[in-house]
N, C-alpha and C positions, 0 to 999 in steps of 0.2 A: 504493500499499500504506500503510495507517494504522499508525503506530507506537503500539501500545497502552501503551508506556511513558510516553507523554506524560501529564503530570498536569494535569488541567483543574480549576480552581476556579470555582464558580458563586457569585457574590456577589449576594445579594438584600437591598436596602435595605428597611426596613420601618417604617411609622408607622401604627399602627392598621389594619393590612391584613388582618385576619381573614377578611372576606368573600371577598377575592380569593385569599388564600393557600390556601383550601380547594380551589380548582380548579387553581391554578397548580402547587402542589406535587404534586398528583395527576398532572398532566401531566408534570412534570419526572421523577417517580419512574419513568415508563415508559421513560426513556432507556436504550438498550441498552449504551452505552459503559460500561465498568467502572471505569476509573481516573479518576473525577471525585468531587469533594467539594463539599459545599454549605455556605455560610456565610450565615446570616441576621444582618444588622446592624440592630439595633433602636434607634430614636430615642425612647425614653421613651413607648412605647405605653401607652395606658390601657384598651384593649380586652383580649380574651383571646388575642390572636395569639401572644404568646410562650408562654403555657401550652399552647396548641393544638399548637405545633411541638414543644415538649418531650415532650408526651404521644404524639403520632402519629409523630414522626420523630426517633428518638433519635440517628441518625447525623448530624443537622444540627448544626453548631456555631453557637452563638448568642453574638454579641458585642454589647456596648453601643457605640454611636457615640462614638468618641473625638475626632472632629473637631467642626467647627462644626455647629450645628443645620442640618438639611436634607439633601436627597438627596446632594449632593456629599460632605458630610462622612461620611455612612454608606458611600458607595462607596469613598472613600479609606481608611476603616478596614478594609474588606474586602480591598482590594487589597494593603494593607501586610501583612495577615495571610497572604494567599496568597503573596506574594513571600517572606515569612520562612519559609514552608513549601515552598519550591522549586517553585512552580507554573510550568509551561511556558506555559500559556494561561489567561486569566482571562475569564470571561463576566460581563457586567453584565446582570442578569436582573430586570426589573421584576416586581412581585408580581401584576400583572393581565394576564399573558400565558399562552398555551399553546403548546407546541412539539411538533414531530414526534419520534418515537421515536429517529430516527437524526440529529438535528440536530448532535450533537457530532461524530460521524464525518464527516459531510458538511463541516463547518467545517474540521476538521483536514485533510481531503483538499485543500481549497483552500489552506490555509496551506503544505502541503508542496510545492505546485506552485511557490511562490515565497517563499523565506525573508525577503524584504523586504516582505511583506504585514504591515502592522501591525494592521489591524482588518478583520474579516470581518463584514458586516452582512447583514440578512435583509429579505425583502419583507413588509411589514406588511399584514395582513389585518384589516379593521375588524370589530368585533363583530357587525355585522348580516350579515356574510358568512361566518359560522362553518361553514356547510355546505361552502363553497368550500375552507376550510382542511382539513377532514377528508377531502375527496376528492382532495387533492393528494398525488401520489406522486413523490418526488424520489430519484434515485440518483446515484452519482458520475458516471455517463455522461450525466446530464441536467442537470447543474449549469451554470447560466449565470453568468458573472462579468463585472462591469462596474467599471471604475475610476472612482471618484467622489470628491467633496470631503467628503461626509458621509453618514451612514446613520441609519436609524430608531433613536432612543435607547432604545426599550423593550427591545431585546436586541441585543447585539453581543459578539463575542469578540475579545480582543486578544492579541497576542504579548507575553508579560511583559517581554521585552527593550525594548519600547517605552518603558516607565516610565523607564528609564535615560537616555533621550534627551529626553523632553518633560516628565517629571514628572507630578504628580497633577492631578486636577480642581481647578479654582479654586472654593474653598468660599465665596467671597463672593457667588457667584450664588445660593446657597441652594437654589433648585430652578428648573427650566426655563432652558435656555440654556447650562448648564455643559458639556453634551455638544458643542454647536456650537463653543464656545470651544476645547474640547479637540481636536475634529476639525481646526480651523483650525491648531492647533499641529502636529498630525500632518502636515498638508499642507506645513509648512516643514521637516519632518524628512527623514531618508533613507528612511522607511517610507512605505507607501501604504495606502489605504483601498479596499476593494472591497465592492460590493453584489452579493448572490446572489439567485437565485430561490427560495431556501429559505424557506418561509413561516413567519411567526410571527403567531398570532392575538392581537390586543390589544384589551382592553376599552376602554382610553383614559381617562386622568385619574382612575384608580381611587383614587390617593392623595389627591385633593382633592375627593372627591364631596360632602363636607359643607360645602364652601365654594367655590361656583362662581366667586366673585370672584377667588380666589387665582391660577388659571391665567392669567387675562387680565392681572392686575396684574403678576405676575412675568414674563410673556412680553414685555410692553411695556417694563418697567423693564430687563430683562436684554438686550433687543435694543439699547437705547441704551447699556447698559454695555459690551456686546460691541463696538459700533462705536467708542466712545471708547477702549477698551483696545487694540483691534487695528488701528484705522485712525486716525481723528482726529475731533475734535469737529465 
């Protein structure tokens, strides 16, 4: 039984994401769960993404990134806002994804099975397999749960109590790798991470489409940073 009193905050970091927000917010708006709130955290966008959200989605709260530049700073700004407003669960929602109408209910069903689950992840469906995503039907009776060390970073939901134990994302990663560092810290906590068969369609690297060098550069740099920080040189 889902407790509809659970307050879910959906945090969307944004940097010139107009092209992707046009479909991701349409998908999100089809969510049937009632008690959820959406926060768009903008990092000095120069396109029309903020004005688009203000015009089309008046219920979405828009914040300026108060952390360091980059994905992690935007996410942390949103998480802090959610916790200040008594969020029970917090979803980190990339701007270039699509979700099922019942993704929140299904996630809460998993959380309620085990209060020590800290993060619920999804099965990533690549953009070329969009038909597969639309044909997928998942109910509470058909959810598959697997305990893992990490999940796809494009969408995951966390128990807000997790922050008290492991803290926020490391903003020095800027973008790419901050989620892996965070998942590593979850693995050392009293909480666990699970991956489910609930699908999420992901365009992929939508935030860096104008500079294809960025994903490669930050992926390699942050892999080294993660190793030095969490293991040894």
